[in-house]
C-alpha positions, -999 to +999 in steps of 0.1 A: +173-033-105+137-044-100+120-040-066+087-054-054+064-034-031+040-061-018+008-055+002-029-056+003-035-019-005-071-020+006-072+009-001-040+024-012-032+055+008-011+086+003+014+070+026+017+040+002+020+064-027+048+082-009+067+049-005+062+040-042+074+074-054+105+072-032+111+036-043+109+048-079+138+072-072+159+043-059+152+015-084+149+011-122+114-005-118+090-009-089+063-035-091+034-028-068+022-063-061-013-068-046-015-100-025-044-122-033-053-134+002-085-154+003-085-154+041-089-116+043-122-098+038-114-068+016-133-036+009-123-037-028-118-065-052-083-073-065-093-058-099-106-026-083-074-022-062-052-028-093-071-001-112-069+023-082-032+018-079-026+022-117-046+055-116-027+067-085+007+059-100+002+069-136+026+098-132+054+074-125+070+059-155+088+030-138+059+015-119+041-018-128+011-030-110+002-067-106-013-092-083+002-124-069-006-154-048+017-170-022+050-158-008+063-124-018+099-138-021+087-164-046+069-137-066+101-116-065+121-145-079+096-150-106+099-113-116+137-114-113+135-088-086+163-085-060+145-063-035+114-062-014+103-027-003+086-023+030+074+009+046+078+016+083+056+039+103+061+031+140+083+009+162+057-020+162+060-020+123+097-025+126+095-055+149+070-072+126+088-063+094+122-072+107+109-107+116+094-110+081+126-099+065+146-125+084+121-151+075+122-141+039+160-143+040+158-179+051+135-187+022+154-167-005+189-154+006+193-136-027+163-113-020+170-082+001+144-062+021+148-024+020+129-005+047+117+031+039+106+052+068+073+068+061+073+105+058+062+123+089+028+134+076+018+098+070+032+082+101-002+076+115-018+064+083-030+029+074-056+014+052-074+002+084-075+038+098-090+050+065-117+024+065-126+030+101-129+068+096-151+062+065-173+037+084-182+064+109-189+090+083-156+110+085-138+125+056-109+105+041-101+131+013-068+140+030-057+104+034-062+088-001-063+101-037-096+118-046-107+090-069-103+064-041-121+086-016-151+086-040-149+048-043-147+045-005-178+067+000-197+046-025-188+014-005-203+028+026-232+043+007-224+078+019-220+111+002-188+130+008-188+142+044-192+179+051-166+195+073-176+197+110-178+232+122-173+242+158-206+249+174-206+274+203 
């Protein structure tokens, strides 16, 4: 069975990769699908994000990486996928994602949404958090793969941050 994991992945985080790896254990093929959303301002271009995801998932044999426009359910049908994967971190995610799952069900009753709870160590993590930390000069090395951390530091024209030592 084919599953689609849609998102903006700007940037992809270790939490996203955790969901992808776990999805790969459940489904024959997982397509990580980057939404082309012209109304969003992104840190990375679509091509950069596709390349970052490919590099981050090259250890997984049943992952495909692509981009799409429009509704995720329409893309899923086009790819003959039966499942949309969504990660859940906190209760507010569940409310939003459940509403979207119900909406998708009205559009495409044959497509199921599978929710995967984020692993505890990534429950706080989002792409927005990563970008905010980087904007203010903090280290994101523990939040994203190393090659993406380097890309992020380049975007903010900063070198890799040094650890902050307690000064007494």
